[in-house]
N, C-alpha and C positions, 0 to 999 in steps of 0.2 A: 504494500500500500504506500502511496506517496507520502513524503514527510509532511507535506501541507495538510494531509488528512489527519495525521496524528496531532498536528498543531491545532486544528479546528476542534477535535474531540477533547483535547486537554483544556483548551480555552473555555469550552462550554461547561466542562466538569468543574473547573475552578470558579467560574461565574456562579453556577448553581450552588456550589459548596459555600462560597462567600455569602450569598444571600441567605442560606440556611443558618449560618453561624451568627451573622450580624443581627442585632436587635431590630425589630420592626419599627419603622417610624410611627409615632402616635398620630392618629388622624385628629384633625381639628375642625370644628364646625365653621370657624371663620376662614378656612382655607379651601372652601368648596369650589371645584372647577377653576383652580388657579392655573394659568398657562406656565410653561416651563420657565424656571428661574434658578437662581443659585441654591436655594433651599430645597427645591424639588426639580431635578434635572428634566424629567418628563412631565412635570406638572402634577396636579391632583385630580381625582375623580369626583363624582357627585356626592361622595361621602367624606371628602377631605383626605382620602388615602393616597399615599405616594404611588404614582403610576409606574415608576421605574422599578421599585421594589416588588410590586405585585406582578409586573411583567416577567421579571427574572424568576420569581417563584412559580408563576404559571408555566413558564417554559420548562422548568425543572420537572414539574408534575406531568405535563403533557408528553414531554420527551421520554420520561421514565416509563410511563404507561405504554407508550408506543414501543419502547425497547423490549419490555416484557412481552407484549403481543408478538413482536417479530421473533423473539427467541423461542417462545412456545410454539409458534407457527412453524418455525424452522425445524424444530424437533419432531413435531407430528408429521410435517411434510416429508422429512427424510425417511422416517420409519415407513410411511405409506409408499414412498417411491421405491424403497428397497423391496418391499413385499410385491409391488407391481412388477418390478423388474425380474424378480425370481419366479413369479407366477404369471408372466405376461400372457394375456388373452385366456387365462383360466379363471375359475370362479372367484378367487380372492381379488384379482385385479379388476374383474368386471364388477364386483360388489363395490369396490372403492370408486370406480368410475361412475356407477349409477348414483351412489350417495353424493359424490362431489357435484355432479351435474344437476341433481335434484335440488341440492342446497343453493347452488348459484342461480337457479331459476327463480327463486323468491326475490322480490324487491328488498333492498337493504332497509328502507324505511319501515316496511312491514315487520321485518325481523326485529328491528329496534323496538317497535311498539310492543311486540309480543314479549320480548325479554323484559321490558319495563313493566308489563302487566303482571308477570310472575315474580318480579322483584330480583331478577338475576343481574349481576354486575355487567355493564356493557363490555368489559374487557373479554368476557367469554364469547360474546358475539363476534368481536373482531378476530379472535383466535380461530373461531369456527369458519370465518370467511377467508383469512389470509393464508391458511395452510394449503389451500387448494392451488393457487398459482405456483407456490413453491413445489408442491408435489408434481404438478404438470411439467415444470421445467426439468426437475431431476428425473422424472420418469422417462421423458423423451431422451435425455442424454444417456441415461444408464442403459436403456433398451437398445439404442442405436449403437452404442459402443460394444455391446456384446457380440456384434457381428464382425468386429474388426479382427485382423489376422493375429494380433498379439493375444487376444482373448481365446481364440480357437487353439492357438499353440499351447497356452497354459492348460486348456482342457485336455488336449492330447497328452500333456505331460502327467496327467492323472490328478490334477487339482479339482476339487469340487466346485460347483457353480457358485455357492455363497462365498467361498473363500476367494475365488477369482474376482467376484464382484466387489468385495470389501477391500482387498489388498491391491488390486490392479486397476479395476475400472473406476472405483470411487475416487482414488487420489487424482486420476486424470480428469474426472468430471468436475470435481469440487472447485478448482480455480476458474473454470469457465462459467460456472453457474452462480458463484457467490456474488459477482457484481450485480446480477439481477436481483438477488436477495437483498443486498444493501440498497439497491435502488427502490425497493418496496418500502423502505423506511419513510420516505417522504409521503408516500400514499397512506401509510399507516398513521403518520402524524396528522395528516389532513383529515382522515376519517375519525381519529380520536377527538380532534378539535371540533369537528362537525357534531359528534355525539354530545360533547360538552355544550355546544351552542344550542342544541335542542333541549337542554335541561336535564340530560341523563348523566351528568358528570359527577364530580365529587360533592362533598358537603359544601354548604355555602361559605364556611370559614376557609376552605382550601382554594386558593387562587388557581386558575387554569386558563390557558389561552382562549379556549372556547367560551368559558364563563365570563371572562373579561370582555370579549366581544359582545356577548349577550347582554351583559349589564350596561355596557356603554352605548347600546344601539339607540337609546332615546336621545342622547345628546347631539347626534348627527354631526354635521360639518362644523357647527359653531364651536365645538370643543374636540377637534379631531385628534388632539394630543392624547386623549384618553384611550382610543382604540387603535390609533395608527402604530404604536410600537408593537403591539401583539400581532397585527397583520404583517408588519415588516419582518418580525421574527419568523413567522410561518413561511414567508416568501424566501427569505435568506436561507433558512434551513433547507428548503426544497432545492434551491439553486446550488447550495454547497454539496448536498448529497449527489445531485446529478453530476457536478463537476468532479467529485471524487470518483464516482463510478466510471466516468469517461477516461480519467487518467489511469485508473486501475486496469481497465480493459486493454489499453494500449500497451501496458507493461507485461501482459500475459504472453507467454511463449508456450505453444502447444508441443510438448515432447512426450511421446508415448513411453510409459514406464516399462512395459513388458518387453 
């Protein structure tokens, strides 16, 4: 991964850690909707709270939830892809295909409302949605590589199918597929912020990017400093992830292991 990617991740982690350690500015009733100034870099919101502090905390929460969703989706997607590759076009693979296609056929908003009705955390919905594109990507790569000469040679040498898949095929496929997984992070963050914006996010005491945008929707353009930082953070995060993925893809060299 490029050094700039590590710099971005470390900077984001330090920023969130500093906001979590530093004491929260006390809101004042006489500082409601104040524009940016020396005492409040990004100004204050409709309750006199510091917008900069809440934006940093909101980014930490939304980014952390998205990272958990992506990690869990990656784990489930990898397990399902290995099963599909080992049992390709047989009943375990077909069962996974039917379940994934059936789940993706439902509108996302309908699933959000269903999860909210039963009181399930929205993070489960996102995991249920985002393991599918990861599974699809790894399934395609794993199954296509099993027809390559080095895999057939290993099978002729007496190695079992699961062993060849895990020791030879998977290390070849992982560098090619991981940029796609990392690129999903921006989509997961956007989905997480959208769910928070719909009101299905954390408790009201916990700032999040979606909740900040929801709460500041009434101020409109007259106090754009309230919602503009959160929106810029979402855009900059998406652009940074895209840039990192493009740099990482250029650095990949396809060298068969077998």
